[in-house]
N, C-alpha and C positions, 0 to 999 in steps of 0.2 A: 204224217202229216202236210200241210199246205207249206209254199215256200216260207211264209210268214208266220209260221209255227203254229198254224190253227188246226184244231183237230179235223180230220176228213173222214172219219169213219166215228158214229157215235152209237154205243152200244151200252145199256144200264139194265140190269136185271137182276132179280133174286134168283138163283140158282142152285139146285141139288142134283149131283150125279149119283145114279145107284150103278155100280157095275158088278156084273153076274158072270161066273163062269159056267151056269147050270147048277151049280151045288152050294158054291158061297156067294155072299153079297158084300160088297163094301160100299160105303158112302164116301162121296168126295164133295166137301163144300165148295161152292164156288168160288168163295174167298182165296181159295188156295192157289188161284190161278192168277198171272200179270201177264200185261202185253209184254211180247219181245220185238214184234215187227208187226207193220201193216204196209201193205201194199195198194196205194190208194187210185182209183180211177180218175185219170185226167181226162180232159175233154178230149170226146172221141171213142173214149175206152169204155167198156161194158162189163169188167170184172173189177171187183176189189175185194183183198183179203185180209184179215186180221187174224194175227197168229198169238197165243198164249201158250204159256207153259206155268206146270207147278214144281214144286219142290225136289220132286223125282225126274224132273226133265220131261213129263209126258208132255206131249204136244195137242194143243185143241187148236184145229183151224176152220175158221168160220169164212165161208167164200159167199161173196155176194156178186150175183148175176143179174144185170139188167137184161131182160129180153128183149126182141123186136118190137113188141106193142108197149115197152116202156115200163112193163111189172117188174116188180124185183123179187128174187128167190133167194133164201139162204140154204146154202148147204153146210154141213158139219163133218168133219174129218178128226177122230181121236187116234193118236197113235200113242202106243204104251207097251213096257215089258210086262206080261203078265206074273211073272214070278215075283217082282216087287209087292203085289197085290193079293197074291194066290201062294203062300209057301207051298213048296212040293210041287210046283209045276215043273215038268222036266226041261224045257226048252227055255235057254238063256238067250231068247231075241225079242225083237218087238213086232206089234202085228198092229194093223190100222183097222178100226171101226168105221162105217159108213153110214149115214143116215139112210133111214128106208124111204123118205121122202120128204122131199125140201119145204120148208116153210115160206108160205107166200107172204110178201110182206106188204104190198100195194105199189105205188108207182116210185119212180126214180124221183120226183120231185115231193115226195111225201115222208113225215116221219111216220113211222110204224109204232103206234102204241097201244099196249094190250095188257089190262091190269089182271084180267082173267088168269088162271092158271093154265099153261100149254105143256104137252109132252112132245119131246122127240126122240126118237129110238134109234139108236145105232148098233151095226151087228158088223161082227167077222170072226173069221175061223181061222186058228194055227194047230196043227197037229191032233184033227179031228175034235177039237174043243170051239165049241161055239162061244162067242163073248158077246155080252148084251149090255149096252150101257143105254140108261133112260136119263135124259136130260130133262128135268121137272123145273119150269119156269113160271116166274110170275113178275108181275110189275116191269114188263118188257117195253122196251124203248129203244128203237133202232134206225138209225139213217145212215146208208152207206154211200149215197150218190147226191148231188146238188145239197150239200150240207148248209151251204150258204144262203141258199135261198127256199130252202125246204117250207112247207107248210104241214102242218098239223093233220095226220089221216084220222078217219073214223076209228074210235075206240074199237078195240076187238072184244 
């Protein structure tokens, strides 16, 4: 939030998460996540972060990076305990899944908007088990920088 309680990161989307351990699949609705914190970029900073969690205290971090050419990428990190989703998982610990390629959002002065479906893939490994999470998004609208003065980008 800005000092006057105005939103400083705007993220809206319909999203479904599909988590897999290579054998079993679990679907997680995006409405299960709520915002717990945000680290907004102030003047001269080039990174902003939005952190969400669900009822099981799993964390989803969206990190926005403004590159030197003023384009913006979004990267994802999902930290969770596999045993909560896949009974019989031997290790009661957490692991982190990372995106396999950042989503290019446009420029720092633009609101990224894309109605078409998009998919991001996150992967990670724990005790020789590869976990994959597919993040299927539609109706995406994101602005992480210059939110007070941004303009609408071209639709994706």
